[in-house]
C-alpha positions in Angstrom: 28.9 -30.2 -40.2 31.2 -28.7 -37.5 30.3 -25.2 -38.6 26.6 -26.0 -38.3 27.1 -27.2 -34.7 29.0 -24.0 -33.8 26.2 -21.8 -35.3 23.6 -23.9 -33.5 25.5 -23.6 -30.2 25.8 -19.8 -30.6 22.1 -19.5 -31.3 21.3 -21.7 -28.3 23.5 -19.5 -26.1 21.9 -16.3 -27.4 18.5 -17.8 -26.6 19.5 -18.5 -23.0 20.8 -14.9 -22.5 17.5 -13.4 -23.7 15.5 -15.7 -21.3 17.8 -14.5 -18.4 17.1 -10.9 -19.3 13.4 -11.5 -19.3 13.6 -13.1 -15.8 15.2 -9.9 -14.5 11.9 -8.0 -14.9 10.5 -6.8 -11.6 7.0 -5.2 -11.7 5.3 -3.2 -8.9 1.6 -2.5 -9.4 -0.3 0.0 -7.2 -3.7 -1.1 -8.4 -5.8 -4.2 -7.6 -7.3 -4.1 -11.1 -3.8 -4.1 -12.7 -2.7 -6.9 -10.5 -5.7 -8.9 -11.8 -4.8 -8.1 -15.4 -1.2 -9.2 -14.7 -2.5 -12.4 -13.2 -4.6 -13.1 -16.3 -1.5 -12.5 -18.5 0.4 -15.0 -16.4 3.0 -12.6 -15.1 5.0 -14.0 -12.3 7.6 -11.2 -11.9 5.4 -9.0 -9.7 7.4 -7.9 -6.6 5.0 -5.4 -5.2 1.2 -5.1 -4.9 -1.2 -2.5 -3.4 -2.4 -2.8 0.1 -6.1 -3.7 0.1 -8.5 -4.7 2.8 -11.5 -4.4 0.5 -10.4 -6.6 -2.5 -8.7 -9.9 -2.6 -5.6 -10.0 -4.8 -5.0 -13.0 -7.1 -3.5 -16.0 -5.3 -0.4 -15.8 -7.6 0.6 -12.8 -5.6 0.2 -14.2 -2.1 3.3 -13.3 -0.1 4.3 -10.5 -2.5 5.3 -7.3 -0.6 2.6 -4.7 -0.2 3.5 -1.1 -1.2 0.7 0.9 0.4 -2.6 2.3 -0.8 -3.1 3.0 -4.6 -3.4 6.8 -4.1 -0.4 7.0 -1.9 2.1 4.2 -2.4 5.1 4.0 -0.1 8.1 5.0 -2.3 10.6 3.7 0.3 9.1 0.2 0.1 8.9 0.4 -3.7 12.6 1.5 -4.0 13.8 -1.4 -1.8 12.1 -3.9 -4.2 14.3 -2.6 -7.1 11.5 -2.6 -9.7 12.1 -2.3 -13.4 8.5 -1.0 -13.9 5.7 0.5 -11.8 2.2 0.2 -13.2 -0.6 2.5 -12.0 -4.0 3.7 -13.3 -3.8 6.9 -15.3 -6.4 8.4 -13.1 -3.6 8.8 -10.6 -0.9 10.0 -13.0 -1.1 13.6 -12.0 -0.4 12.7 -8.4 2.2 9.9 -8.9 4.2 10.7 -12.1 6.6 13.1 -10.4 7.1 10.8 -7.5 8.0 7.9 -9.8 10.2 10.2 -11.9 12.1 11.5 -8.8 12.7 7.9 -7.8 14.2 7.2 -11.3 11.9 4.2 -11.7 10.2 3.6 -15.1 6.4 3.8 -14.8 3.5 3.2 -17.1 0.0 4.5 -16.5 -2.9 2.3 -17.7 -6.2 3.8 -18.9 -8.8 2.0 -16.8 -11.4 4.9 -17.1 -13.3 3.2 -20.0 -13.7 -0.3 -21.5 -12.0 0.9 -24.7 -9.2 2.5 -22.8 -8.7 -0.8 -20.8 -8.6 -2.8 -24.0 -5.9 -0.5 -25.5 -3.9 -0.5 -22.3 -4.0 -4.3 -22.0 -2.6 -4.5 -25.6 0.1 -1.9 -24.8 1.0 -3.7 -21.6 1.3 -7.0 -23.5 3.6 -5.5 -26.0 5.7 -3.9 -23.2 6.3 -7.1 -21.3 6.3 -9.6 -24.1 2.8 -11.0 -23.6 1.2 -9.8 -26.8 -0.7 -13.1 -27.5 -1.9 -13.4 -23.9 -3.1 -9.8 -24.0 -5.0 -10.3 -27.2 -6.7 -13.4 -25.7 -7.7 -11.4 -22.6 -9.1 -8.5 -24.6 -11.0 -11.0 -26.9 -12.4 -12.7 -23.7 -13.6 -9.3 -22.4 -15.2 -8.4 -25.7 -17.0 -11.8 -25.9 -18.3 -11.3 -22.4 -19.5 -7.8 -23.2 -21.2 -8.9 -26.4 -22.9 -11.8 -24.5 -24.0 -9.4 -21.8 -25.4 -6.9 -24.3 -27.4 -9.7 -26.0 -28.9 -10.8 -22.7 -29.6 -7.4 -21.2 -29.5 -4.9 -24.1 -33.2 -4.2 -24.0 -33.2 -3.5 -20.2 -33.0 0.0 -18.9 -30.0 0.4 -16.6 -30.3 1.9 -13.2 -29.1 5.4 -12.4 -26.6 5.5 -9.6 -25.3 8.2 -7.4 -22.2 7.5 -5.4 -21.9 9.6 -2.2 -18.8 9.6 -0.1 -19.1 10.8 3.5 -16.1 12.8 4.6 -15.8 14.5 8.0 -18.2 17.5 7.8 -19.4 16.9 4.3 -20.5 14.6 1.5 -18.8 14.3 -1.9 -20.4 13.1 -5.1 -18.1 10.6 -7.1 -18.5 11.7 -10.7 -17.6 9.5 -13.6 -14.2 11.3 -13.8 -13.2 10.6 -10.2 -11.2 7.6 -9.1 -14.1 6.0 -7.2 -16.5 6.9 -10.0 
């Protein structure tokens, strides 16, 4: 009986250590969309979020430090937050990967360019941060929404949209491969 109590005590102590390790996770996201995904997954360890005047971040992240605009996050602010992981959309990987690497901060780039890419990225993120079940529930919710939407609107012809961005001296078309597109 005494040996059983010792083994149980060791297992309990080991369980406590792994919970402490999980609480040391510190995530910075440079994207409002990723902040919303993290919120849906119930992630409370976000220490940095993008600056956004256009979109409202989830309430869960009220008071969390802002790290600048998604396309140009402030690496000085990010480094002071001591993140264990930075999450950004892969559409900005070419611009940001080297900056993150130079800062010696682990980074992951989520594919938000397509619905299928988003589903896969949510699953990978769930596995990365120990939220596999929550990630699967979120993906299933998205799939159900999309199926319901298709049933209601599948026979309607979708509008064609052209996104023009006015820049000083010119206009630019936002294609489907651009960040805005």
